[in-house]
C-alpha positions in Angstrom: 10.9 -39.9 -46.2 7.8 -40.7 -44.0 4.3 -39.6 -45.9 2.6 -37.0 -44.3 0.1 -37.6 -41.4 -4.3 -37.0 -41.7 -5.6 -34.8 -40.1 -7.3 -37.6 -37.8 -3.4 -38.4 -36.3 -3.2 -41.6 -38.6 0.9 -42.1 -39.8 -0.8 -43.5 -43.0 -0.7 -41.8 -46.7 -3.5 -38.9 -47.3 -5.8 -39.7 -49.4 -5.3 -36.8 -52.2 -9.8 -36.8 -53.3 -10.1 -36.3 -49.1 -11.1 -32.6 -48.8 -8.6 -30.9 -46.4 -9.9 -30.7 -42.6 -11.2 -26.9 -42.3 -9.1 -26.0 -38.9 -11.3 -26.0 -36.2 -13.2 -23.3 -34.5 -11.6 -21.6 -31.4 -13.0 -22.3 -28.1 -15.3 -19.8 -26.6 -15.1 -19.1 -22.7 -18.5 -17.6 -23.6 -21.8 -19.1 -23.7 -23.1 -19.2 -27.3 -26.8 -17.9 -25.4 -24.9 -15.3 -24.6 -22.4 -14.6 -27.2 -25.9 -15.1 -29.5 -27.2 -11.7 -27.8 -24.0 -9.3 -27.0 -24.8 -6.2 -29.4 -28.0 -6.2 -27.5 -26.4 -6.2 -24.1 -23.6 -3.6 -25.2 -27.1 -1.6 -26.5 -28.5 -1.4 -22.8 -25.2 -1.0 -21.6 -24.4 2.3 -23.5 -28.1 3.2 -22.4 -27.1 2.6 -18.8 -23.8 4.8 -19.4 -25.4 7.6 -21.5 -27.8 8.7 -18.3 -24.7 9.1 -16.2 -22.1 10.8 -18.2 -24.8 13.4 -19.7 -26.6 14.4 -16.2 -23.3 15.7 -15.5 -23.4 17.8 -18.7 -26.5 18.8 -19.2 -26.5 20.6 -15.4 -24.0 22.8 -16.4 -26.5 23.8 -19.1 -29.1 25.2 -16.0 -26.8 26.4 -13.8 -28.3 30.0 -14.6 -31.8 29.1 -14.5 -31.7 27.6 -10.7 -29.9 30.4 -9.3 -32.5 32.9 -10.8 -34.9 33.4 -7.6 -37.9 31.2 -7.1 -40.3 30.6 -8.6 -38.2 30.2 -11.8 -35.3 28.7 -9.9 -34.0 28.1 -6.4 -32.4 31.5 -5.1 -28.5 29.3 -5.5 -25.7 30.7 -4.6 -22.5 30.4 -6.5 -20.8 28.5 -3.9 -24.1 25.7 -3.8 -24.4 25.9 -7.4 -21.0 24.4 -7.6 -21.7 22.2 -4.3 -24.4 21.0 -6.9 -22.1 19.8 -9.4 -19.2 18.8 -6.3 -21.4 16.7 -4.1 -21.7 14.3 -7.5 -18.5 13.7 -8.1 -17.5 13.9 -4.4 -19.7 10.7 -3.7 -19.1 9.0 -7.3 -15.1 9.1 -7.0 -14.5 8.1 -3.7 -17.5 4.7 -4.6 -15.9 4.5 -7.9 -13.6 1.5 -6.9 -15.9 0.2 -3.6 -18.4 -0.5 -6.4 -16.2 -2.8 -8.4 -15.2 -5.0 -5.9 -18.6 -5.6 -4.8 -19.9 -6.0 -8.3 -17.0 -8.6 -8.7 -18.7 -9.8 -5.2 -22.0 -9.5 -5.3 -22.8 -9.8 -9.7 -22.1 -7.0 -12.0 -26.0 -7.2 -12.7 -26.7 -6.8 -9.2 -24.8 -4.3 -8.7 -25.7 -2.0 -12.0 -29.5 -2.6 -11.6 -29.2 -1.2 -7.8 -27.2 1.6 -9.4 -29.8 2.2 -12.1 -32.5 2.3 -9.3 -30.6 5.1 -6.9 -29.8 7.0 -9.9 -33.2 7.1 -10.9 -34.7 7.8 -7.4 -31.6 10.6 -6.9 -33.0 12.0 -10.7 -37.0 12.3 -9.3 -36.2 14.0 -5.8 -33.5 16.6 -7.4 -36.3 17.5 -9.9 -38.5 18.5 -7.3 -35.9 19.6 -4.8 -37.3 22.6 -2.6 -33.8 24.2 -1.9 -30.8 24.4 -2.7 -29.7 22.4 0.1 -31.8 19.5 -0.6 -31.0 19.9 -4.5 -26.6 19.3 -3.3 -28.3 16.4 -0.9 -30.2 14.7 -3.7 -27.2 15.1 -6.2 -24.9 13.1 -3.9 -27.9 10.2 -4.1 -27.2 10.3 -7.6 -23.5 10.5 -7.3 -24.2 7.1 -5.0 -25.9 5.5 -7.6 -23.8 6.6 -10.7 -21.0 5.0 -9.1 -22.1 1.8 -9.0 -23.7 2.1 -12.6 -20.4 3.3 -14.6 -17.8 0.4 -13.2 -20.8 -2.4 -13.7 -21.4 -1.5 -17.5 -17.2 -1.9 -18.5 -17.3 -5.2 -16.6 -20.2 -6.9 -17.9 -19.1 -5.8 -21.4 -15.4 -7.8 -20.4 -17.6 -10.7 -19.6 -20.1 -11.1 -23.0 -17.7 -10.2 -25.3 -15.1 -12.7 -26.5 -11.1 -11.4 -26.6 -11.1 -10.9 -29.9 -13.9 -8.7 -29.8 -13.6 -6.6 -26.4 -11.6 -3.8 -28.6 -14.5 -3.4 -31.3 -16.6 -3.3 -27.7 -14.8 -1.4 -25.8 -14.2 1.4 -29.1 -18.3 1.4 -29.2 -18.3 1.8 -25.5 -15.8 5.2 -25.6 -17.8 6.7 -28.2 -20.9 6.7 -26.3 -19.1 8.3 -23.4 -18.0 10.9 -26.0 -21.7 11.2 -27.1 -22.8 11.9 -23.6 -20.5 14.9 -22.7 -21.9 16.7 -25.7 -25.4 15.8 -26.5 -26.0 17.1 -22.2 -25.8 20.5 -23.4 -28.2 20.3 -26.2 -31.0 18.5 -24.6 -30.3 20.4 -21.0 -31.0 23.3 -23.7 -33.3 21.5 -25.2 -35.6 21.3 -22.3 -35.3 24.5 -21.0 -36.9 26.3 -23.3 -39.7 24.8 -23.0 -39.9 22.9 -19.3 -38.8 24.0 -15.6 -35.2 23.8 -14.8 -36.5 20.0 -13.1 -36.9 18.6 -16.4 -32.7 18.6 -16.6 -33.3 15.8 -13.6 -36.7 14.5 -14.4 -35.3 13.2 -18.1 -33.5 10.2 -16.4 -36.4 8.7 -14.7 -38.0 7.1 -18.5 -34.3 6.5 -19.5 -33.6 4.7 -16.2 -37.3 2.5 -16.4 -36.4 1.7 -20.1 -32.8 0.6 -18.8 -34.2 -1.4 -16.0 -36.3 -3.7 -18.0 -33.6 -4.1 -20.6 -31.3 -5.0 -17.9 -33.8 -8.0 -16.3 -34.7 -9.4 -19.6 -31.2 -9.2 -21.4 -28.4 -8.8 -18.7 -26.6 -12.3 -17.8 -24.9 -11.8 -14.4 -21.2 -12.5 -13.8 -19.2 -12.3 -10.7 -16.0 -13.6 -10.2 -16.2 -17.2 -8.8 -13.7 -17.3 -5.9 -13.8 -13.7 -4.6 -11.9 -14.8 -1.6 -12.9 -12.8 2.0 -13.5 -9.4 1.9 -11.2 -6.7 2.9 -13.1 -3.7 4.9 -9.8 -2.1 6.0 -9.0 -1.8 2.2 -12.4 -0.2 1.2 -12.3 2.0 4.2 -9.1 3.0 3.0 -9.6 3.4 -0.7 -13.2 5.3 0.0 -11.4 8.0 2.4 -8.2 8.7 0.7 -10.1 9.7 -2.8 -13.0 11.5 -1.3 -9.7 13.0 0.6 -7.9 13.9 -2.8 -11.4 14.5 -5.1 -12.5 17.3 -2.7 -8.9 19.1 -2.4 -8.7 19.2 -5.9 -12.5 20.4 -6.1 -11.2 23.2 -2.7 -7.9 24.1 -5.1 -10.5 24.9 -8.4 -12.9 26.8 -6.1 -10.0 29.1 -4.5 -8.3 29.4 -7.8 -5.3 28.6 -5.4 -3.4 25.3 -4.5 -0.9 26.4 -2.6 -3.8 27.5 0.5 -3.6 25.2 2.9 -6.9 23.8 3.7 -6.0 22.8 -0.1 -2.7 20.9 0.1 -3.3 19.6 3.4 -6.3 17.6 2.4 -4.6 16.4 -1.5 -1.8 15.4 1.0 -4.3 14.0 3.3 -5.4 11.5 0.7 -2.3 10.8 -0.8 -1.3 9.3 2.6 -4.2 7.2 2.7 -4.5 5.9 -0.8 -0.2 5.6 0.5 -1.6 3.5 3.5 -3.9 1.6 1.2 -1.3 0.2 -1.3 0.6 -0.9 1.9 -2.0 -2.7 3.1 -3.0 -4.1 0.1 0.7 -5.3 -0.6 0.8 -7.2 2.8 -3.1 -8.5 3.1 -2.9 -12.3 2.2 -6.6 -10.8 0.7 -6.2 -8.0 -0.6 -8.7 -6.4 -2.6 -6.5 -5.4 -5.6 -3.2 -7.1 -6.6 -0.6 -4.8 -6.3 1.7 -6.5 -8.9 -0.6 -5.5 -12.0 0.9 -2.2 -11.3 4.4 -3.5 -12.1 3.8 -3.8 -15.6 4.8 -0.6 -17.2 2.1 -1.3 -20.0 -1.0 -0.9 -17.6 0.7 2.2 -15.3 1.1 3.9 -18.9 -2.4 3.0 -20.1 -3.8 4.1 -16.7 -2.0 7.3 -16.6 -2.9 8.0 -20.6 -6.3 7.7 -19.2 -6.4 10.4 -16.9 -4.2 12.6 -19.0 -6.6 12.4 -21.8 -9.7 13.2 -20.0 -7.6 16.2 -17.6 -7.2 17.4 -20.8 -10.9 17.0 -22.7 -12.8 17.8 -19.1 -10.9 21.1 -19.0 -11.2 22.1 -22.6 -14.8 21.7 -22.4 -14.6 23.8 -19.3 -13.6 27.1 -20.7 -14.6 26.6 -24.3 -18.2 27.0 -23.2 -16.9 30.8 -21.2 -15.5 31.6 -24.4 -18.5 30.1 -26.6 -21.1 31.8 -24.2 -19.5 35.0 -22.8 -17.0 36.0 -25.3 -19.2 34.8 -28.9 -22.2 35.5 -27.4 -24.1 32.0 -28.3 -26.8 30.7 -25.9 -26.7 27.3 -24.1 -28.3 25.4 -27.0 -26.0 26.8 -29.7 -22.8 26.4 -27.5 -24.0 22.6 -26.8 -24.3 22.2 -30.6 -20.7 23.6 -31.2 -19.0 21.1 -29.0 -21.0 18.0 -31.7 -18.1 17.6 -34.3 -16.0 16.6 -30.8 -18.8 14.1 -30.1 -19.6 12.8 -34.1 -15.4 12.4 -34.6 -15.3 10.1 -31.6 -19.0 8.3 -32.4 -17.2 7.3 -36.0 -13.8 6.5 -34.8 -13.6 4.8 -31.6 -15.3 2.0 -32.9 -12.8 1.6 -36.0 -9.4 2.5 -33.6 -8.5 -0.8 -33.9 -8.0 -1.2 -37.2 -5.1 1.2 -36.6 -4.4 -0.3 -33.7 -4.2 -3.9 -35.7 -2.0 -1.9 -38.7 0.4 0.3 -36.9 0.2 -0.8 -32.9 -1.1 1.0 -29.5 2.2 2.8 -29.3 1.9 4.2 -32.8 -1.0 5.2 -32.3 -2.0 6.5 -29.6 1.3 8.2 -29.2 0.7 10.1 -32.2 -3.2 11.0 -31.4 -1.5 12.6 -28.4 0.4 14.5 -29.9 -2.3 15.7 -32.4 -4.8 16.7 -29.2 -1.4 18.6 -28.5 -1.6 20.2 -31.8 -5.5 21.0 -31.5 -4.7 22.8 -28.3 -2.0 25.0 -29.7 -4.3 25.6 -32.9 -7.1 27.4 -29.9 -4.5 30.0 -30.1 -6.5 31.0 -33.7 -9.3 32.0 -31.8 -10.4 35.1 -30.7 -12.8 37.6 -30.5 -14.1 37.5 -33.9 -12.5 34.3 -36.1 -14.6 32.2 -38.4 -16.2 29.7 -35.8 -15.6 26.7 -38.2 -12.0 27.0 -36.7 -12.7 25.6 -33.4 -15.1 23.2 -35.2 -12.6 21.7 -37.5 -10.3 21.6 -34.5 -13.0 20.2 -32.2 -12.9 17.0 -35.1 -10.1 16.4 -35.3 -9.5 16.5 -31.3 -12.0 14.2 -31.2 -10.7 11.8 -34.0 -7.6 11.6 -31.8 -8.7 11.1 -28.2 -10.7 8.1 -29.8 -8.0 6.8 -31.1 -6.6 6.5 -27.5 -9.5 6.0 -25.3 -10.2 2.5 -27.0 -6.6 1.1 -27.3 -5.5 1.5 -23.5 -8.9 0.7 -21.7 -8.3 -2.7 -23.4 -4.8 -2.3 -22.3 -6.2 -2.4 -19.2 -8.8 -4.6 -19.2 -7.0 -7.1 -20.9 -4.7 -6.9 -18.5 -6.4 -7.8 -15.4 -8.4 -11.5 -15.3 -12.0 -11.5 -16.9 -13.4 -12.5 -13.7 -11.4 -9.7 -11.8 -13.1 -6.8 -14.4 -15.4 -5.2 -12.1 -12.1 -3.9 -10.7 -10.3 -3.2 -13.4 -13.1 -1.0 -14.5 -13.3 0.3 -11.5 -9.6 1.4 -11.2 -9.9 2.5 -15.4 -12.4 4.9 -14.3 -11.2 5.8 -10.8 -7.9 7.6 -12.8 -10.7 8.7 -15.8 -12.5 10.7 -12.9 -9.4 11.9 -11.4 -7.7 13.3 -13.9 -11.2 15.0 -15.6 -11.8 17.0 -11.8 -8.2 17.3 -11.8 -8.0 19.0 -15.1 -11.1 21.1 -14.1 -9.9 22.6 -11.7 -6.4 22.9 -12.3 -7.1 24.1 -15.8 -10.1 26.2 -14.2 -7.8 27.8 -11.7 -4.8 28.8 -14.4 -8.1 30.2 -16.4 -9.0 32.3 -13.2 -5.8 33.4 -12.1 -4.7 34.8 -15.2 -7.7 36.5 -16.3 -7.6 38.6 -12.7 -4.0 39.4 -14.0 -5.8 40.6 -16.7 -8.6 42.4 -16.0 -7.0 43.9 -13.1 -5.7 47.1 -14.4 -8.7 48.1 -16.2 -10.7 47.6 -13.1 -8.6 49.8 -11.0 -8.7 52.2 -13.0 -11.8 52.2 -11.9 -11.9 54.2 -8.8 -15.8 55.3 -8.5 -16.6 51.4 -8.8 -16.4 50.1 -4.2 -13.2 48.2 -4.0 -15.6 45.0 -2.9 -17.3 45.0 -7.1 -14.2 45.7 -8.5 -12.4 42.3 -6.4 -15.4 40.5 -7.4 -15.7 41.5 -11.1 -12.6 40.3 -11.5 -13.5 36.7 -10.8 -14.6 35.8 -13.4 -15.5 37.0 -16.9 -19.4 36.5 -16.1 -18.9 38.7 -13.0 -16.8 41.3 -15.1 -19.8 41.2 -17.4 -22.3 41.8 -14.9 -20.7 44.6 -13.7 -20.8 46.0 -17.3 -24.3 45.5 -17.6 -25.2 47.4 -14.4 -23.2 50.5 -15.8 -25.0 51.1 -18.6 -23.4 52.3 -21.8 -19.8 53.1 -19.8 -19.6 49.9 -19.1 -18.8 48.9 -23.1 -14.8 49.7 -22.6 -14.7 47.2 -19.8 -16.5 45.0 -22.2 -13.7 45.1 -24.7 -11.6 44.6 -22.2 -12.7 41.6 -20.3 -12.9 39.7 -23.6 -9.1 40.6 -24.2 -8.1 39.4 -20.6 -9.7 36.2 -21.1 -8.6 35.2 -24.4 -5.5 35.9 -23.4 -6.3 33.5 -20.7 -7.5 30.7 -22.3 -4.4 30.9 -24.7 -1.9 30.4 -21.7 -4.3 27.6 -20.1 -4.4 26.1 -23.9 -1.2 25.6 -24.0 -0.9 24.0 -20.7 -3.4 21.5 -21.8 -0.7 20.8 -24.8 1.8 20.7 -22.5 -0.2 18.0 -20.3 -1.1 15.6 -23.6 2.3 16.0 -24.8 3.6 14.6 -22.0 1.2 11.5 -22.0 2.7 11.6 -25.4 6.1 10.5 -24.0 4.3 7.8 -21.5 2.8 6.2 -24.3 5.8 5.6 -26.4 7.9 4.8 -23.5 6.1 2.0 -21.7 3.0 1.0 -24.1 3.1 -1.9 -26.2 3.1 -2.2 -29.8 0.5 -4.5 -30.2 -2.8 -5.5 -29.0 -1.5 -9.1 -28.3 -2.3 -11.7 -25.7 -1.8 -9.8 -22.6 0.0 -13.2 -20.5 -0.3 -11.3 -17.2 -4.3 -12.0 -17.3 -3.8 -15.2 -17.8 -1.3 -16.0 -15.7 -3.2 -15.5 -12.5 -6.0 -17.4 -13.5 -4.2 -20.4 -14.5 -2.7 -20.0 -11.1 -5.5 -20.4 -9.3 -6.7 -23.4 -11.4 -3.6 -25.2 -10.8 -4.0 -24.2 -7.1 -7.1 -25.6 -7.3 -6.6 -29.3 -9.0 -3.9 -28.9 -5.8 
């Protein structure tokens, strides 16, 4: 029998006294100087992410104050308040993909610094807006800055962590998103208790300054070394298509009617333009994004799961605010505190989701978690006018824990499906579907809530012939409008308050069941297409290898 060779590769006999040669450490793709400060870099990225996500949720608390006449507020109408929110969403969603491409081409750090500077400038302008119109415009400026910040944070993350640590880092990143969504109302309530309405925007400025300084010192720049030629037609089609699609969704939610021509016409126009974008990308010899990645069922399932999770999350946080404040009578600050279990669970479990995925596989973990989300939606049927509030708290904690086991693995699937040099594009796709899913959740579930509520309260309003028809119609728009009418009626309005509460509870239950159905659909997609293990993704390596081979030739 031939003697085994030693670790040096010689064919002679091995020395029994020689200790075994330890295995060579894995080769790192990230330079050591960057690897050493990776967690400090992630902390800086989290700070940037926090203000962008937090600002959306913090504004909801200030709406009533901004609606009051000057000098306490701006005297904004309901339509102006809606556009103060939607102008941000529209610009943000429309430019997400473009900002990701620019990050890959120009450098993610440069794009991130630009986005933070614009976001901070928009925050100052919004804080001192003198009219609702100015507030709407300055919120759009903030959306422009946010669109350049959000994708860049995830793209930088992918370029400072080695592949084996990326699931943990993405878990921390996902936990930060959940935290920002929940603490926004709390921060807004605290600020409005002590300062004027503009403080909810001005609070961003010191955070932006700290993030900019930390970014300059800590965060390395990275970009695609071979970005290829610009694709202006593709960029234009993506912006127009996304803006039309999101505008149509927002308008449908405002009208509570997706059958209106201006709604379905705009949505259809967005879909057509985005379809033209896909055709152009397939035919172009220098596409903005390789459409071939969408032939990967796991990639598509992960993208769909992101959209469906945020559909449920944003839809629920939309209608639960009305339940807590309008039906149960809690203050905005108390309402924010009541949502904390959702954020706490995401903070606790998102960084640890990889442990469950390593043991059971992404498919099993994500599918089970989707079913848990659906179960918690069904559990909202236990809530009524005087149910113990701990039931809602327990449901929120379970829901947050489930979502914490969905977002990190599906985000890892999306980001590791693309080469590291295309991290900006991958992050942009991740955030586009997240934003569209969340916007669709608020619009569709909000529309369903509004329609079901009107059907439930209309009979009670029709039984009040002494109230003008126009006032009865306006009172049926929402529970807030009904309670406003009841308040003007004095003691005679008490029975209307009870009817409004009952109608809203019924509408909330119908909406929660619809959200549960969406979560079950997501579980089915995950079961069918998501991989069982989060192992190496060959589709990420192949394009890189092919380019290297081409360069060698």
